[in-house]
C-alpha positions as CSV (number, residue, x, y, z in Angstrom):
1,R,171.1,30.3,106.8
2,R,171.2,31.9,103.7
3,T,172.4,35.8,103.9
4,R,175.8,37.0,105.0
5,P,177.1,38.7,107.9
6,A,177.2,42.1,108.1
7,E,180.4,43.7,106.2
8,A,181.9,47.3,106.7
9,R,182.0,49.3,103.8
10,M,184.0,53.2,103.6
11,T,183.0,56.4,103.5
12,N,184.6,59.5,104.0
13,E,183.5,60.3,108.0
14,K,183.6,56.6,109.6
15,P,182.8,52.3,107.8
16,I,179.9,51.7,107.7
17,S,178.2,48.0,108.2
18,I,175.9,47.0,106.4
19,Y,174.3,43.8,106.1
20,R,173.1,41.4,103.1
21,T,171.1,39.2,102.7
22,H,169.3,37.9,99.0
23,D,166.2,35.7,101.0
24,L,163.3,38.2,99.7
25,P,160.6,37.4,102.7
26,L,163.6,38.9,105.1
27,A,164.2,41.7,103.1
28,G,160.4,42.4,103.1
29,V,160.4,41.9,107.2
30,I,163.8,44.1,106.8
31,A,162.4,47.1,104.9
32,L,159.4,47.5,107.3
33,S,161.6,49.4,109.8
34,F,165.0,49.8,107.9
35,M,166.2,51.8,104.7
36,L,167.5,50.1,101.9
37,D,170.3,51.2,101.5
38,Q,170.8,49.3,97.8
39,I,170.8,46.0,95.8
40,E,174.0,44.6,95.0
41,V,173.4,41.9,91.7
42,V,176.1,38.5,92.8
43,G,176.1,36.4,89.8
44,R,172.3,36.5,89.0
45,R,171.8,36.7,91.4
46,A,170.5,40.0,93.7
47,I,171.6,40.8,97.0
48,F,169.5,43.3,99.7
49,C,172.5,45.7,101.5
50,F,170.7,46.8,104.6
51,R,172.8,49.8,106.6
52,D,173.2,47.3,110.4
53,E,171.3,49.5,112.4
54,I,170.6,49.2,116.4
55,G,167.5,47.0,116.5
56,L,168.4,45.4,112.7
57,A,170.4,41.8,114.3
58,E,166.8,41.6,116.8
59,L,165.3,41.5,114.1
60,V,166.8,39.0,112.1
61,E,166.8,36.4,114.5
62,K,162.8,37.3,115.2
63,Y,162.7,36.2,112.0
64,Y,164.3,33.4,111.4
65,N,162.9,32.4,115.3
66,R,159.1,32.8,113.4
67,K,158.5,35.6,116.4
68,V,158.6,38.6,113.9
69,E,154.7,39.9,113.8
70,V,154.0,42.3,110.3
71,E,150.6,43.8,108.9
72,P,150.0,41.8,105.8
73,M,149.1,44.1,103.1
74,E,151.9,46.7,104.6
75,Y,153.9,43.3,103.8
76,Q,153.1,42.7,100.8
77,E,153.2,46.1,99.2
78,T,156.7,45.5,101.0
79,I,157.5,42.4,99.4
80,R,155.8,44.4,95.6
81,R,158.1,47.3,95.6
82,L,161.1,45.3,96.2
83,R,160.9,43.4,93.6
84,E,160.5,45.5,91.4
85,E,164.2,47.3,92.3
86,M,164.9,43.8,92.5
87,Y,163.3,43.1,88.4
88,K,165.1,46.8,87.9
89,T,168.3,45.8,88.9
90,L,168.6,42.3,87.9
91,G,167.6,44.0,84.1
92,E,170.1,46.2,83.6
93,R,172.8,43.1,83.8
94,G,170.5,41.5,80.9
95,R,168.6,38.5,80.7
96,I,168.5,36.9,84.1
97,D,166.8,33.5,84.6
98,G,166.8,32.4,81.8
99,R,163.9,34.7,81.1
100,Y,164.5,38.2,79.6
101,E,164.6,41.5,82.1
102,R,161.0,43.1,82.6
């Protein structure tokens, strides 16, 4: 798998568990049901971060077992939006993968 397990991030109230993945198609499936928390940049890679809420682990498992069903147009729009945010975030760091920021 190309994802990292959920990790805890501290806030003033209590730790928030974060699920991270750099897999854009998986992030698109997750973003259909869960709010994107942020996009982190590690080297030249974007990491999509979601709060690890109830149901997220089951959704990821369904994704890897090829059991997820999505509405195609909504999924396509979600991927477009995530890609746009990804390039915006990566572009803030300058040149990415031999290409200039978009």
